[in-house]
Backbone as JSON Lines, residues from 0, in Angstrom:
{"i":0,"aa":"M","n":[-28.01,13.73,6.3],"ca":[-27.23,12.81,5.51],"c":[-26.14,13.55,4.73]}
{"i":1,"aa":"L","n":[-26.45,14.72,4.18],"ca":[-25.47,15.49,3.43],"c":[-24.31,15.89,4.33]}
{"i":2,"aa":"G","n":[-24.64,16.22,5.58],"ca":[-23.58,16.55,6.54],"c":[-22.65,15.37,6.78]}
{"i":3,"aa":"N","n":[-23.23,14.16,6.85],"ca":[-22.41,12.96,7.03],"c":[-21.5,12.73,5.84]}
{"i":4,"aa":"L","n":[-22.01,12.95,4.64],"ca":[-21.19,12.77,3.44],"c":[-20.05,13.78,3.4]}
{"i":5,"aa":"F","n":[-20.34,15.03,3.73],"ca":[-19.3,16.06,3.76],"c":[-18.24,15.71,4.79]}
{"i":6,"aa":"E","n":[-18.69,15.27,5.97],"ca":[-17.75,14.9,7.03],"c":[-16.9,13.7,6.6]}
{"i":7,"aa":"A","n":[-17.53,12.72,5.96],"ca":[-16.79,11.54,5.5],"c":[-15.77,11.93,4.43]}
{"i":8,"aa":"K","n":[-16.14,12.83,3.54],"ca":[-15.2,13.28,2.5],"c":[-14.01,13.98,3.13]}
{"i":9,"aa":"K","n":[-14.28,14.8,4.12],"ca":[-13.21,15.52,4.82],"c":[-12.28,14.52,5.52]}
{"i":10,"aa":"K","n":[-12.87,13.51,6.17],"ca":[-12.06,12.5,6.85],"c":[-11.25,11.68,5.85]}
{"i":11,"aa":"A","n":[-11.85,11.4,4.68],"ca":[-11.15,10.64,3.64],"c":[-9.93,11.43,3.16]}
{"i":12,"aa":"E","n":[-10.05,12.72,3.0],"ca":[-8.92,13.56,2.6],"c":[-7.83,13.56,3.68]}
{"i":13,"aa":"E","n":[-8.25,13.61,4.93],"ca":[-7.3,13.57,6.03],"c":[-6.54,12.24,6.02]}
{"i":14,"aa":"I","n":[-7.27,11.15,5.78],"ca":[-6.65,9.83,5.72],"c":[-5.66,9.77,4.56]}
{"i":15,"aa":"K","n":[-6.07,10.27,3.41],"ca":[-5.18,10.27,2.24],"c":[-3.89,11.03,2.54]}
{"i":16,"aa":"N","n":[-4.0,12.17,3.18],"ca":[-2.82,12.95,3.55],"c":[-1.94,12.19,4.54]}
{"i":17,"aa":"R","n":[-2.56,11.54,5.5],"ca":[-1.81,10.76,6.49],"c":[-1.11,9.57,5.82]}
{"i":18,"aa":"L","n":[-1.81,8.89,4.91],"ca":[-1.23,7.73,4.23],"c":[-0.04,8.11,3.35]}
{"i":19,"aa":"E","n":[0.01,9.35,2.92],"ca":[1.13,9.82,2.1],"c":[2.45,9.71,2.86]}
{"i":20,"aa":"H","n":[2.39,9.76,4.2],"ca":[3.59,9.77,5.02],"c":[3.84,8.47,5.77]}
{"i":21,"aa":"I","n":[3.02,7.47,5.51],"ca":[3.21,6.15,6.13],"c":[3.77,5.21,5.07]}
{"i":22,"aa":"T","n":[4.83,4.48,5.41],"ca":[5.42,3.57,4.44],"c":[5.22,2.12,4.84]}
{"i":23,"aa":"V","n":[5.15,1.29,3.82],"ca":[5.06,-0.16,3.98],"c":[6.09,-0.77,3.04]}
{"i":24,"aa":"T","n":[6.48,-2.01,3.31],"ca":[7.47,-2.65,2.46],"c":[7.01,-4.02,2.0]}
{"i":25,"aa":"G","n":[7.51,-4.4,0.86],"ca":[7.37,-5.75,0.34],"c":[8.77,-6.29,0.13]}
{"i":26,"aa":"E","n":[9.0,-7.49,0.6],"ca":[10.35,-8.05,0.57],"c":[10.29,-9.48,0.07]}
{"i":27,"aa":"V","n":[11.32,-9.89,-0.66],"ca":[11.43,-11.28,-1.1],"c":[12.81,-11.81,-0.78]}
{"i":28,"aa":"E","n":[12.86,-13.09,-0.51],"ca":[14.1,-13.84,-0.28],"c":[15.07,-13.12,0.65]}
{"i":29,"aa":"N","n":[14.6,-12.89,1.86],"ca":[15.43,-12.31,2.92],"c":[16.13,-11.01,2.51]}
{"i":30,"aa":"G","n":[15.39,-10.15,1.84],"ca":[15.92,-8.85,1.49],"c":[16.62,-8.78,0.14]}
{"i":31,"aa":"A","n":[16.48,-9.82,-0.67],"ca":[17.09,-9.76,-2.01],"c":[16.53,-8.57,-2.77]}
{"i":32,"aa":"V","n":[15.24,-8.34,-2.63],"ca":[14.58,-7.17,-3.21],"c":[13.63,-6.63,-2.14]}
{"i":33,"aa":"V","n":[13.71,-5.33,-1.89],"ca":[12.83,-4.67,-0.94],"c":[12.21,-3.46,-1.63]}
{"i":34,"aa":"V","n":[10.88,-3.41,-1.63],"ca":[10.15,-2.31,-2.24],"c":[9.42,-1.55,-1.14]}
{"i":35,"aa":"T","n":[9.54,-0.23,-1.16],"ca":[8.86,0.61,-0.18],"c":[7.81,1.44,-0.92]}
{"i":36,"aa":"C","n":[6.58,1.4,-0.38],"ca":[5.47,2.21,-0.91],"c":[4.92,3.05,0.22]}
{"i":37,"aa":"N","n":[4.22,4.11,-0.14],"ca":[3.48,4.82,0.89],"c":[2.07,4.24,0.95]}
{"i":38,"aa":"G","n":[1.31,4.7,1.9],"ca":[-0.04,4.18,2.09],"c":[-0.99,4.49,0.96]}
{"i":39,"aa":"N","n":[-0.61,5.38,0.06],"ca":[-1.43,5.7,-1.12],"c":[-0.99,4.91,-2.35]}
{"i":40,"aa":"R","n":[-0.21,3.85,-2.15],"ca":[0.21,2.93,-3.2],"c":[1.23,3.53,-4.17]}
{"i":41,"aa":"K","n":[1.96,4.52,-3.74],"ca":[3.02,5.1,-4.56],"c":[4.34,4.43,-4.2]}
{"i":42,"aa":"V","n":[5.02,3.84,-5.19],"ca":[6.31,3.22,-4.95],"c":[7.32,4.31,-4.67]}
{"i":43,"aa":"M","n":[7.96,4.22,-3.53],"ca":[8.9,5.23,-3.09],"c":[10.35,4.82,-3.32]}
{"i":44,"aa":"D","n":[10.63,3.51,-3.24],"ca":[12.01,3.05,-3.31],"c":[12.03,1.57,-3.65]}
{"i":45,"aa":"I","n":[13.06,1.17,-4.4],"ca":[13.31,-0.24,-4.69],"c":[14.79,-0.49,-4.41]}
{"i":46,"aa":"K","n":[15.07,-1.44,-3.54],"ca":[16.44,-1.82,-3.22],"c":[16.65,-3.25,-3.71]}
{"i":47,"aa":"I","n":[17.73,-3.46,-4.44],"ca":[18.08,-4.79,-4.93],"c":[19.47,-5.11,-4.41]}
{"i":48,"aa":"N","n":[19.58,-6.2,-3.68],"ca":[20.88,-6.63,-3.18],"c":[21.75,-6.99,-4.37]}
{"i":49,"aa":"P","n":[22.93,-6.39,-4.5],"ca":[23.79,-6.63,-5.66],"c":[24.12,-8.11,-5.88]}
{"i":50,"aa":"S","n":[24.15,-8.89,-4.82],"ca":[24.48,-10.31,-4.97],"c":[23.45,-11.06,-5.8]}
{"i":51,"aa":"V","n":[22.24,-10.52,-5.89],"ca":[21.19,-11.16,-6.68],"c":[21.61,-11.28,-8.14]}
{"i":52,"aa":"F","n":[22.32,-10.28,-8.63],"ca":[22.73,-10.28,-10.04],"c":[23.8,-11.33,-10.33]}
{"i":53,"aa":"N","n":[24.51,-11.77,-9.29],"ca":[25.56,-12.77,-9.48],"c":[25.0,-14.18,-9.64]}
{"i":54,"aa":"V","n":[23.82,-14.41,-9.1],"ca":[23.28,-15.78,-9.1],"c":[21.95,-15.9,-9.84]}
{"i":55,"aa":"R","n":[21.41,-14.82,-10.32],"ca":[20.11,-14.84,-10.99],"c":[20.21,-14.25,-12.38]}
{"i":56,"aa":"G","n":[19.4,-14.78,-13.25],"ca":[19.28,-14.2,-14.58],"c":[18.32,-13.01,-14.55]}
{"i":57,"aa":"R","n":[18.29,-12.27,-15.63],"ca":[17.44,-11.08,-15.73],"c":[15.98,-11.41,-15.45]}
{"i":58,"aa":"E","n":[15.47,-12.48,-16.03],"ca":[14.05,-12.82,-15.84],"c":[13.74,-13.14,-14.38]}
{"i":59,"aa":"E","n":[14.67,-13.82,-13.71],"ca":[14.45,-14.13,-12.29],"c":[14.45,-12.87,-11.44]}
{"i":60,"aa":"V","n":[15.36,-11.93,-11.74],"ca":[15.41,-10.67,-11.0],"c":[14.12,-9.88,-11.24]}
{"i":61,"aa":"E","n":[13.64,-9.84,-12.48],"ca":[12.38,-9.16,-12.78],"c":[11.22,-9.79,-12.02]}
{"i":62,"aa":"E","n":[11.22,-11.11,-11.91],"ca":[10.16,-11.79,-11.16],"c":[10.22,-11.43,-9.67]}
{"i":63,"aa":"L","n":[11.44,-11.38,-9.11],"ca":[11.58,-10.99,-7.71],"c":[11.06,-9.58,-7.47]}
{"i":64,"aa":"I","n":[11.39,-8.68,-8.39],"ca":[10.92,-7.3,-8.27],"c":[9.4,-7.25,-8.33]}
{"i":65,"aa":"T","n":[8.82,-7.98,-9.25],"ca":[7.36,-8.01,-9.39],"c":[6.7,-8.51,-8.11]}
{"i":66,"aa":"V","n":[7.23,-9.58,-7.54],"ca":[6.66,-10.13,-6.3],"c":[6.79,-9.13,-5.16]}
{"i":67,"aa":"A","n":[7.95,-8.5,-5.04],"ca":[8.16,-7.52,-3.97],"c":[7.23,-6.32,-4.12]}
{"i":68,"aa":"V","n":[7.06,-5.83,-5.35],"ca":[6.15,-4.7,-5.57],"c":[4.73,-5.1,-5.19]}
{"i":69,"aa":"N","n":[4.3,-6.26,-5.62],"ca":[2.94,-6.7,-5.29],"c":[2.74,-6.86,-3.79]}
{"i":70,"aa":"R","n":[3.74,-7.35,-3.1],"ca":[3.64,-7.47,-1.64],"c":[3.53,-6.1,-0.97]}
{"i":71,"aa":"A","n":[4.3,-5.15,-1.45],"ca":[4.23,-3.79,-0.88],"c":[2.86,-3.18,-1.16]}
{"i":72,"aa":"L","n":[2.36,-3.36,-2.36],"ca":[1.04,-2.81,-2.71],"c":[-0.07,-3.48,-1.89]}
{"i":73,"aa":"E","n":[0.06,-4.78,-1.61],"ca":[-0.92,-5.45,-0.75],"c":[-0.9,-4.85,0.65]}
{"i":74,"aa":"Q","n":[0.29,-4.57,1.17],"ca":[0.4,-3.93,2.49],"c":[-0.25,-2.55,2.47]}
{"i":75,"aa":"A","n":[-0.02,-1.81,1.41],"ca":[-0.63,-0.48,1.28],"c":[-2.15,-0.59,1.2]}
{"i":76,"aa":"D","n":[-2.64,-1.57,0.46],"ca":[-4.1,-1.79,0.36],"c":[-4.7,-2.1,1.73]}
{"i":77,"aa":"Q","n":[-4.02,-2.96,2.49],"ca":[-4.53,-3.31,3.82],"c":[-4.54,-2.1,4.75]}
{"i":78,"aa":"L","n":[-3.5,-1.3,4.67],"ca":[-3.42,-0.1,5.48],"c":[-4.53,0.87,5.12]}
{"i":79,"aa":"M","n":[-4.72,1.09,3.82],"ca":[-5.76,2.01,3.36],"c":[-7.15,1.49,3.75]}
{"i":80,"aa":"A","n":[-7.37,0.2,3.6],"ca":[-8.67,-0.38,3.95],"c":[-8.96,-0.19,5.44]}
{"i":81,"aa":"A","n":[-7.96,-0.41,6.26],"ca":[-8.16,-0.23,7.71],"c":[-8.49,1.22,8.04]}
{"i":82,"aa":"E","n":[-7.81,2.14,7.38],"ca":[-8.07,3.56,7.63],"c":[-9.47,3.95,7.14]}
{"i":83,"aa":"M","n":[-9.83,3.51,5.95],"ca":[-11.13,3.88,5.38],"c":[-12.29,3.23,6.15]}
{"i":84,"aa":"K","n":[-12.06,2.06,6.69],"ca":[-13.11,1.38,7.45],"c":[-13.55,2.23,8.64]}
{"i":85,"aa":"S","n":[-12.64,3.03,9.14],"ca":[-12.97,3.86,10.3],"c":[-14.01,4.92,9.96]}
{"i":86,"aa":"I","n":[-14.13,5.32,8.68],"ca":[-15.13,6.33,8.34],"c":[-16.36,5.74,7.66]}
{"i":87,"aa":"M","n":[-16.27,4.56,7.11],"ca":[-17.4,3.98,6.38],"c":[-18.67,3.79,7.21]}
{"i":88,"aa":"P","n":[-18.57,3.36,8.46],"ca":[-19.82,3.17,9.22],"c":[-20.62,4.46,9.39]}
{"i":89,"aa":"N","n":[-19.99,5.61,9.2],"ca":[-20.67,6.89,9.36],"c":[-21.48,7.3,8.14]}
{"i":90,"aa":"I","n":[-21.36,6.56,7.05],"ca":[-22.08,6.91,5.82],"c":[-23.2,5.9,5.62]}
{"i":91,"aa":"P","n":[-24.46,6.33,5.7],"ca":[-25.57,5.4,5.53],"c":[-25.5,4.68,4.19]}
{"i":92,"aa":"G","n":[-25.63,3.35,4.27],"ca":[-25.62,2.54,3.05],"c":[-24.26,2.15,2.55]}
{"i":93,"aa":"L","n":[-23.2,2.67,3.14],"ca":[-21.84,2.35,2.67],"c":[-21.03,1.59,3.7]}
{"i":94,"aa":"G","n":[-21.63,1.22,4.79],"ca":[-20.89,0.57,5.88],"c":[-20.41,-0.83,5.55]}
{"i":95,"aa":"N","n":[-21.01,-1.5,4.56],"ca":[-20.64,-2.89,4.28],"c":[-20.05,-3.04,2.89]}
{"i":96,"aa":"L","n":[-19.14,-2.17,2.52],"ca":[-18.53,-2.24,1.19],"c":[-17.32,-3.17,1.14]}
{"i":97,"aa":"G","n":[-16.96,-3.75,2.24],"ca":[-15.83,-4.66,2.25],"c":[-14.5,-4.0,2.57]}
{"i":98,"aa":"F","n":[-14.5,-2.74,2.95],"ca":[-13.26,-2.08,3.34],"c":[-12.87,-2.51,4.72]}
């Protein structure tokens, strides 16, 4: 069992390193705001179409950014869950954690 835990920890580190280089995006209103995160949930970039400022107030732009960030983080969560699920069945008692 200890060997399985060590192996799972090693695989988890490998996954974390791999996720560092995979990007996902969250987008709202046909690209009005696009947020890019890596698979480890780190926000890498935020792009705001300048035209948004011409037709939206500050609060609306902030709301668009919030929605785009949350969408990107959801994509990162799904990616991480899929990657982690690949190692969970190898750990006794942890196979059904919902990943």
